[in-house]
N, C-alpha and C positions, 0 to 999 in steps of 0.2 A: 217404464214398465220393468226393465231389467233390474233396476235398483230395488223396486218393491219386491220382486221375486227373490233377489239376493238377501234382503232383510228377512223375509219369510224363511228362506233356507237357513239363514244364520240362527234365527230364533228356534227353529226345529232342531238344528244341530246342538244348540246349547241345552235344550230340554233333554235330549238324549244323553249328552255329557253329564248333566246334573244327575240323572238317574244312575249313570255309571259311577259317579263320584260317591253317591250314597251307598252303593252296594260293593264297592271295591276300594282298596287302598291305592288310589291313583294320585298323581300330580299332573296337572294340565298346564301347559305353557302356551300362551297366546302371543302373537305379535300383532301390533296395530295395523290397521288398514293403510294402504299406500295413499298417494295423493289424488287418486281418481275421484270423480264426482261421487258424493255420498260417503266418502271415507270417514268423515267426521261423525256421521250417524252410526256407522258400524263401530267405530272406536268407542262412542258413548255407550252403546249396548254392551260391548266387551268390558268396559270399565265398571259398569253396574253389575254385571255377572260376577266379575272377580271380587268386587266388594262384598258380595252376598254369599260367596262359596269358598270354603276352605280348600287348601291345596291347589289353588289356581294362582297363576302369575301372568301379568300382562307387561310386555316390553315394547318400547317405541321401536327399537331395532336391536338386534343381537350381533350384528356384524357377521360376515361370511363364515369365519372360522367357528365361532360359538354356535351360530345357527346350524351349520352342517354337523358339528359335533353332537348337538342335541338331537338332530334328525337321526343320526347314526345309532344313537342309544335309545331312541323312542320306541314304544310298542307299535305306534303307527302315526301317520300324519293325516289330519282331517282338515278339509277346507277346499278352497278353489284356486290355490296358487299353482303356478307352473312348476314350482320346485318339487311338488309332490309327484310330478310326471318326469321331470328331467333329472333331479338329484336323488330323491329318496330311493328309487329302485337300485341305483348304483351303490347306495350306502346300506342296502339290505333291510330297508324299512318299507312296509306296505303303505299304500295311500288309499284313503276314502276321498274321492273327488266329488264334492257336493255341487249340484246345480249345473248350469249351462256354460259358465265362463270358459272352461277349458275343453268343452265338448268336441271342438273341431281338431284338437291336437291328437295325433296318434300317441297311444300310451302303452307302456309295457303291461304284461299280464298281472303285475303286482299292484296295479291301479284299479280300484273297484269304484266304478262310476255309479252315482245314484242321483235320482231326482231329489228334490229337497224335502220330501215327506219324512216324518219321524220313522215310519216303518222301513222305508227305503234306506235311510241312514243307518238304522239299527242293523238291518240285514247286511249291509256292506261292511260295517264294523265287524260283525260276526265272521264274515268270510276273510276279511283282511288279517285279523289277529291269528288265524290258523294257516295263512298262506305259506306254502313250502317253497322257499327260494331256490331249491335245486331245480325247479322248473322255470326259473326266470328267463324271459326272452329279452335280451339286451338289444333293443331296436335302435338305440342311438350310439352304437359303437361298443367296443369291448373295453373301454377305459384305458386305452394305450395310445391316445392321440399324441401326447408329448413325446413318447418314444418314436412314433412315426415321423414327427416333425424333425427330431434330431437326426434320424436316419437319412431323411431327404437332404438336410443341410450338410451332413458329412459327405454324401455323394457329390453334392454341388461343389463343396470346398475342394475335394480331391480332383475333380475334373477341371477346375479352373484355378488360375493363379489370381485369387481375389485381392492379393495385397498390392498388385501393380496397378497404379492409377494411370489412366490415360488422360492426356490433356489435348484439347483441340483449340487452335487459334480460330477466332471468329473475326471475319472481316466486317468492318462497319462502314 
């Protein structure tokens, strides 16, 4: 049941994207579905869409650096990937989260959730493209995790002589 809903959501999202492509000078980048059940069907739909629509590209995978760079410079992220919830807000890109897949995940206020209808997707896109990031609520930290880790390690290293190895004889 969830897959058929996902396919319906995808087809509705693609119809909205097709209308946007006709009326705007946009480039749309897709990444293929992961290895979940039904991924092949989703990929086939995306391949057909890209073959029929100019200014669209489909990639197997972009790798982390390229993907995150694209997200940072994108107008918005549309789909049902957790990266729209976890990474996109920190890169200053709003997300339209389509369908139920990520519904139970807490999301920052730059994530606009919608059911899979064309109207709902269109409405969420309209809100996302004008989102003001000065009001962003960073619910997954402030982006300083590596600094905090280094700080803790420096304290631990100062408090202990970590270079001295202790050996213990074991009786057999």
